[in-house]
C-alpha positions as CSV (number, residue, x, y, z in Angstrom):
1,X,0.0,0.0,0.0
2,X,1.3,3.4,-0.9
3,X,1.2,6.0,1.8
4,X,-0.3,9.1,0.2
5,X,1.1,11.4,2.9
6,X,4.7,10.6,1.7
7,X,4.1,11.4,-2.0
8,X,6.1,14.5,-3.1
9,X,4.5,16.6,-5.8
10,X,7.5,17.1,-8.1
11,X,7.7,19.2,-11.3
12,X,7.7,15.9,-13.3
13,X,4.5,14.8,-11.6
14,X,2.9,18.1,-12.2
15,X,3.9,17.9,-15.8
16,X,2.2,14.5,-16.1
17,X,-1.0,15.7,-14.4
18,X,-1.0,18.8,-16.5
19,X,-1.6,16.6,-19.6
20,X,-5.1,15.8,-18.1
21,X,-7.5,18.4,-19.6
22,X,-9.3,19.0,-16.3
23,X,-6.2,20.4,-14.7
24,X,-4.7,22.5,-17.5
25,X,-3.8,26.0,-16.3
26,X,-4.6,25.4,-12.6
27,X,-1.1,24.8,-11.3
28,X,-0.3,28.3,-10.1
29,X,-2.9,27.8,-7.3
30,X,-1.1,24.8,-6.0
31,X,0.5,26.7,-3.1
32,X,-3.0,28.0,-2.0
33,X,-4.9,24.7,-2.0
34,X,-6.7,23.6,1.1
35,X,-5.3,20.5,2.7
36,X,-8.3,18.3,1.7
37,X,-7.9,19.4,-2.0
38,X,-4.1,18.8,-1.8
39,X,-4.8,15.3,-0.4
40,X,-7.2,14.6,-3.2
41,X,-4.6,15.8,-5.7
42,X,-2.0,13.4,-4.2
43,X,-4.5,10.5,-4.5
44,X,-5.0,11.4,-8.1
45,X,-1.3,11.6,-8.7
46,X,-0.9,8.1,-7.2
47,X,-3.7,6.8,-9.4
48,X,-2.2,8.3,-12.6
49,X,1.2,6.8,-11.8
50,X,-0.4,3.3,-11.2
51,X,-2.3,3.6,-14.5
52,X,0.8,4.6,-16.3
53,X,2.7,1.7,-15.0
54,X,-0.1,-0.7,-15.7
55,X,-0.5,0.5,-19.3
56,X,3.2,0.4,-20.0
57,X,3.2,-3.4,-19.3
58,X,0.4,-4.1,-21.7
59,X,0.6,-5.2,-25.3
60,X,-0.4,-2.8,-28.1
61,X,-3.5,-4.9,-28.7
62,X,-4.5,-4.8,-25.0
63,X,-4.2,-1.0,-25.0
64,X,-6.4,-0.8,-28.2
65,X,-9.0,-3.0,-26.4
66,X,-9.0,-0.8,-23.3
67,X,-9.3,2.4,-25.5
68,X,-12.2,0.9,-27.4
69,X,-14.0,0.0,-24.1
70,X,-13.3,3.5,-22.7
71,X,-14.8,5.1,-25.9
72,X,-17.8,2.7,-26.4
73,X,-18.6,1.4,-22.9
74,X,-18.3,-2.3,-23.9
75,X,-16.6,-4.5,-26.4
76,X,-17.1,-8.0,-27.9
77,X,-14.5,-10.1,-29.8
78,X,-16.2,-9.3,-33.1
79,X,-15.8,-5.6,-32.5
80,X,-12.0,-6.0,-32.1
81,X,-11.7,-8.4,-35.0
82,X,-13.3,-5.6,-37.1
83,X,-11.2,-2.8,-35.5
84,X,-7.8,-4.5,-35.4
85,X,-7.9,-7.5,-37.7
86,X,-6.5,-9.7,-34.9
87,X,-7.6,-13.3,-34.9
88,X,-10.4,-14.3,-32.5
89,X,-8.1,-16.7,-30.7
90,X,-5.5,-14.0,-30.1
91,X,-8.3,-11.7,-28.8
92,X,-9.6,-14.4,-26.5
93,X,-6.2,-14.8,-24.8
94,X,-5.8,-11.0,-24.6
95,X,-9.3,-10.5,-23.1
96,X,-8.6,-13.3,-20.6
97,X,-5.4,-11.5,-19.5
98,X,-7.2,-8.2,-19.1
99,X,-9.9,-9.9,-17.0
100,X,-7.3,-11.6,-14.9
101,X,-5.6,-8.3,-14.3
102,X,-8.9,-6.8,-13.2
103,X,-9.0,-4.3,-16.0
104,X,-12.1,-5.8,-17.7
105,X,-15.2,-7.6,-16.5
106,X,-16.6,-10.5,-18.6
107,X,-20.3,-10.7,-19.2
108,X,-22.3,-13.5,-20.8
109,X,-20.8,-16.6,-22.5
110,X,-20.1,-18.1,-25.9
111,X,-20.9,-15.9,-28.9
112,X,-22.7,-13.4,-26.7
113,X,-19.7,-12.7,-24.5
114,X,-18.9,-9.0,-24.0
115,X,-16.6,-7.0,-21.7
116,X,-16.8,-3.8,-19.8
117,X,-14.4,-1.7,-17.6
118,X,-14.0,-3.0,-14.1
């Protein structure tokens, strides 16, 4: 477990967070943030770092699947065959890996199987 109280907000971390649209242009106010807002920012910084680490370990196909689910809310194997041209067997293995890592949730079975974000 990461202790949020020990996270240092560095210029590098601020640069990463500034890439998130919701925070653009708001960094000058950092020194005047209330403690509860600063704590929330630290939690967000931790989550961003975890997500970055998790995504860097995934295959290109897995990232495409997660992007598709993020954009469309759900995905089925046939959607990704159409989008990527990958074989259904390759997709089955990749979906299984994403479910095992807790990044997707499987719904249904057989031809009606679909996946959503966890």
